[in-house]
C-alpha positions, 0 to 999 in steps of 0.5 A: 972340323968335319961334322958327322951326325948320326941318327936312329929314328923311331922303329915302327915295330916298337910304336906302330906305323902311324905313331912311329911316323909321327915320332920320326917327323918330330925327330926329322924336324929336330935334326934339321933344327940341330943341323942348321944351328950347329953346321958351320963347316963347309962340309958335313955328313948325316947318316944312320937308320932313319926308318924312313923311305924316300917319299915319307914325310920324315924323309922329306923333312930331313931333305928340305931342312938340311938341303943335303945330297942323298948318297943313294940318290946320287949313286943311282944317277952315276954308273961309275958309283956302284958297278954291278949294284942297283942303287935305284932299287935301294933308294926306293926301299932302304931306310938307312941313309947317308947324306952329305953337303959341301960348299963349292964356294969354299973350294971343297967338293964331296962326291960319292965314289961307291956304295954297297950293302954290308953287314947283311949276314950273307956268306962272306959278308961281315956279321949281321949287326942289325935287322937289315943291311947297312950302307957302306959308302966311299967319298972323294973330298977334294979342295 
């Protein structure tokens, strides 16, 4: 089985910034507990609208509790991951994230191949589906 978790954390527009971050911190903690209780596969994905930028406490909790890789962070380091794009700038500002994990001891490796903004509503792109762009990523899974 391939576990894929999805999140939609509290939006500051609904609760105000400070209250929303307190709610997101609890959501991040709960997500980490759920992930650690349910994740028995040697591979997994966790994606969604976290409404958290890198450096925010809610983001840091997800990263520390799940020990997953950030697709944006990894792509920011790989020149082959997103030619013509600037994932480092996205990584600084995006509130949508994709995380992945794998167990190389199980003989499985996951690597992001490409990443792009999508659903922007810009001409030629998919229709606008949210108040901000989404992230579309492609991965290589090998064993």
